[in-house]
N, C-alpha and C positions, 0 to 999 in steps of 0.2 A: 459644443464647442471642441474645436481640434487644437493641439499644440505643435509647432513646427520649431525644428531646430536645424539651422544653416551654417555654415562657414560664416566668417566676419560680420555675423549679427547675434544678436542678445540670443541667448541661450533658448527661451521659453516665449513666444509670441502667441496670443490665442486668436484663433480664426474662426470665425462665427459663418458656418455654410448655411445657405438658404436656397429656397427655390429659384431665385434669380441671379444666383452668383454666391461670393463670400466676401467677407470684410474681414481687414487685419488692425487691430487695434494695438498701438504701441505706449509704452508710458508718458511719452509726450503728448498724447492727444491725436498724435498723427494717424491718419486711416487710409489705409491701403486695398484699393477695391478691386475686384477682378472686372470691372466694370464701371465707367463713370456714370454711367447711366442709373446707376443705383442710388446716386443722392438727389436725382431728379431735381438739379437746379438749386438744391440747398447747400450753404457754406457751413462747414464746420470749424472753431477756431482752433488753434493748436495752443498749447500751454507753453509760452516761451521762456526759456532761461532755466529751466529746471531739468537736466538729464536725469535719467534715474540712478545715475551714479552719485550723485548729491545726498541721497539717503542718509548718510552716515554724518556729512557736513551738517543738514538740517537738523537730526537730531541732537548733535552736541550744541547749535544755537539753541534749541529748546531748551536745553538743561540750563544754559546759561540765562536765558530770559524766562522761563518759565511758562512759554508759550506752548500752544498746541504743535506737533509738527505736519507737514502737509500730507504725509501719507499716516495717519494716525490710527489708532486702535479699534476705534467704531468701524472707521471706512474698511479696514482690514477685515474686521468681522464679516462685515455682511458681504464683502467681495468671497470670502470662505464659504460663507454659507451658501451663496448664488451657487458657487462650484459645486459645492457638497451634493446639492438639491439637483443640479443636472447630472452629477454623476449616479444618483440614485434613480433619475428618470430612465437614463440611459441603460440601468442594470435592470430594472423590472419592465424596458421596453413598451413605455405608455407615458402619456401627457400626467403631469401633476399638478394641483395647485397649494401653494404655500402660504400659509398664515403667519406673515413677518411679528405680529403682536404676541401671537401665543409660542411661536416656534416651532410650528409643526404642519403636517400635511393634514390639509383638509380632507374627511370622510376617507382616509387612507391607512388602517392600521399595518397593512404589510410596509408601506414607505415609512410611517412613523417608526417601526421597529429596527429600520438601517439606519436611523441618524445616529446611532451610538451602538457601541458593543457591549455586552452584558459585564456587568462587575463582577469579581471574585468574592467570596465572603473574606470578610465580613462587613466589605464596603460596601455603602448604599449612598446614593443621593437622594 
């Protein structure tokens, strides 16, 4: 995954490169493709009426109603895990398999050591 920053655009946009081109996904669900052929006739629905700038308003509404926000903590957690796993794979220069139930890489102790930093004494988990 690559990150891009351009004038007059949101500061960070994830770009996923592949063998046949690249795909950029925005917070609204809109896809920008290097080639329309990448969709191969499939349609992708955009999420209407929810710009990324509405996160604060959504949070405050959820405080009032005691409901879950659209961008809840669980979704953020899994997004961060995926990004960290991709960074570890890039750092090691190889493909990795991740067990989301155990929250560890399958059969790869070197990758598992990179999931967190060593804690200073006397702290332990």
